[in-house]
N, C-alpha and C positions, 0 to 999 in steps of 0.2 A: 452757707454750707454748701456742698457740690449738690449736684442735681439727684444723683443716685440716693443719697443721705433724706433730702426734699422728700422723692418718691416714697423711699423707706417709711418718712415720718409720716405720710397721709396715710400709707397703705396701714400702719399701726392703728393709726386714731382711729380709722373705722373699723379696723378688727376688735378693738376694744372698749370701743364707746359704750355700748352693751355691757361688755361685765364689768366696767367703772361704775356705770350705774347701780347695778345690781349691788355691786362690792359697796359701793358708796353707803346704801341702806343699810347693811349688816356693819360696818362701820358704825354707823349712827346708832344701832342697835347695843353695840357691843359698849359704845359711850355710856349708854342709859342704867347698863347693868354692870360694869365695872369701873367703879371712882377711881381716876387717874389723878397722878398728882402733874403731870406736867400733858399739855393740849397741844399737839401738832399745830402748826401754821400754815401747812402745805395740803393740799392733796392730791389724788391721782392725777387730777389734768396737770396740777403745776409739775408732778413727775415726769409725764409726757410730753409738755414743752419744754421742758429742760434738757430732753433727750436722756432719761434716766434707763428707758427700754433699750437701746441700744446696745447689744452685745457685742462679742468677739464673732468670727469668723468662725464656723461648724467646724472646722480642722482643728479647731485650738480647743474646745468645750473638755472643760475638766468633769468627768462623771460624776463626780459630788455633787457638781452644781445645778445637775437636770433638773429636780426637785423644783429650781425658781428660773427655769425656762418656760414661756407661756407658747412659743413656737418658733421653728426659724422662715427666716423668710429671705430670699434673694441670697441664702448664703451665708446670714446669718443670724444670731441667736438674738430674740427678743426676748428679755427679761418681763417676767411676770409681776407687775408693777401692784397687784393685790398683795402680793408676796412681801414686794418692796415697802409698800407702805407700814404693814403690819409691822414688819421687823424694824423700821425706821422707828415707829411709835413705838417699840419696846425697848431698842439701846435708848431714847434720848428719856425715857421713864428711868431706866437705870441709873443714865448719867445722871439726872434732875437728883433722884432720891440719894444719890452716894455721894454727890458737892453738899447736898443740904445736910447731911449727918455726919460732913467735914471730911470726907476724902477729896484726894487729891488728881488731878487727870492733866496731863502733856496731850499736845496734840503733834501731828507727825505726819510731812507730805514735803517729800524731798522731789519728788517728779515735777518737771515745768510747769505744767499746767495747775499743781495745788498750791503753790509754794505762797504766791500773792495773796490769795483768799484764807490760807491755813495762818500766816504771818497777820494779816488783819484781823482775822475773827478772835485771834488768842490773845492779841496784845489789848484788843478792847475789852476780852473779858480777864484779861491782868494774870491770865496762866502760860505756863510754860511751855515752849514748842520747840520743835526742830524741822527746820527747812531747807538746809544747805546739804551735809549730809549726814547719815546714822553712822556714829562712832560705835565699832566692834569693840564691847565692854562697856556701853553708858550703864547699861544696867548690873550685868554680872561683875564690872570690876568699879563700880560708883566711887568707890575712896578716892579712886585717881583722877576719875570727873569732876570730882568734888573740888579738887584742887585747882584744878582748871581753871572753874568758878571763881574759887574764890580769887586766886591771881587775876581774872580780868575785873574783877568787883575791886579790889585794890587799886588796881591802874586806873581805873576810871574815877574813882572817888579822890585819888591824888591829883588828877588831871582836873578835876573841879575844884582842887583847892589848891591849884597850882602848883605844887608840889614840887614839880621838874623845870619850873621854871630857868633854872639855871645850869639845866642840862646841855652839851653841845649838840650840836644840829646833828652828829653822825649818833649819838646815843640815841639821840630823839626822833632818829629815823627809824632805829632798830626796836626802839620800841614802841613806834606806831605800826611797826611790821606785826611786833608779838602780838598786837591789839585783834589786827587783823585776821589773823590766824585764830588766836581764842576766839573771836565774834564767830567766825565759819565752823568752829567746835562746838562752843557752846555759847551764842550768842543768846539764843533763846531761851535759855536755861538759866541765867543768872538769878531770877524770883528764886529759884527753889532751894529750899532748905532742907530737904527730904526726899528720898527717892517718890515717887508718884505712885500713886495706888492705882489708876485707872492710865489708859491711851489709846485714844482716836487715831485713827491710823487711814490715812487716803490710799486705795489701793495693796490689797494683802498681798496679792503676788510678788509687787514690787518691793514689798520692805519684808520680805519674808524672812532675812534673819533678824532683823528687829523684832519684829514677834515672836520668833522663838524665843529669843532671850527674857523679853519678857514674859511668854507663856512659862520659860522655866523656872521664872523666879515668882510666880504665883501674882503678876501683873494683870488684872481684866484688861482682855483688848476687845475694843470695839473697831469695826473697820468696814470700807466699803470694799465689796467682795465680787467682782464681775465674774464673767460665765467661764473664765478660764483658770480660775483659781477654786481653791476646796474652802469651802465657808466651815467648814469642821476644823479647822485649823484655829478658828478663833472664838471667843465668846459670846459675840454680839455681831452676827456676820448681817451688813445691810445689800442686799442684792441690787445692785445699777451699776452703770458705766460709769467706770472710775478713770476714761479718758478726756471726755468731753468738760470744757472749764465751767460752763452751764451746770450740767449735772453735779458735777464735784462739790460747786457751789454752793446750789442749793443742800447739799445735804449736810456739810460744813456748816455752812452757818444755821441750819436746823440743830445740828447737835452745841452750837455755841449758843442757843438761845436756850436750853436747856441747861446749859452749864450758867450760866446768868442769872436766870430764874431761881434755881438751887442756891446760888448764893446769897439771894435776901433771906435774911432772918426774919 
């Protein structure tokens, strides 16, 4: 981590330490009053250590995000982690309850910092994901997407059954190229039988076209929303750093845990 960022983390830690202690007490009281179905496995200090509080430059601030900003330091917006923990808790409880009731969820994270953790966590939970590129029409033109998914599944099944053993080298090469193309398009959606009910998105600003498609179709959107994006554009906005691998990983893994506990009958 650059020296400037280390200095920023130390300053933020000192500035928020007292606030964190007070808010942790409030959260403990809230837990006693409200019976929740999912309990977070992370706390405010975990969010701070992961760098979830480091927002964008002041010049990139979205006016709608101001309610989630603690203060500005050295030209950088600092996310109010007391808001983050509350919103993360709400999102996880929503996801847990929805999955428990039979709703389906997909993960979306196509930016470089998110791909690996999104693919891993989604695979562990046995849920669909998109990490290469969101195809325009994935939701609005679901019928065509299903055809691609069916084609990929058919080819994979054929390969396992040694169906293409007599195929020429040229045709096999073309088939493998098709598989590569289809994997990039719908590789993470091969287990999908019907359109998902919820989508969890890393970086609401980066994936805005996907979010619009989902919102227009009535699919609930849970998303990490940094200080440069509008939290009102999604159903459940989690204010946090959406560029740092540690920050992304912490939140993706927590949502993944909510999914997995919701899958337990």
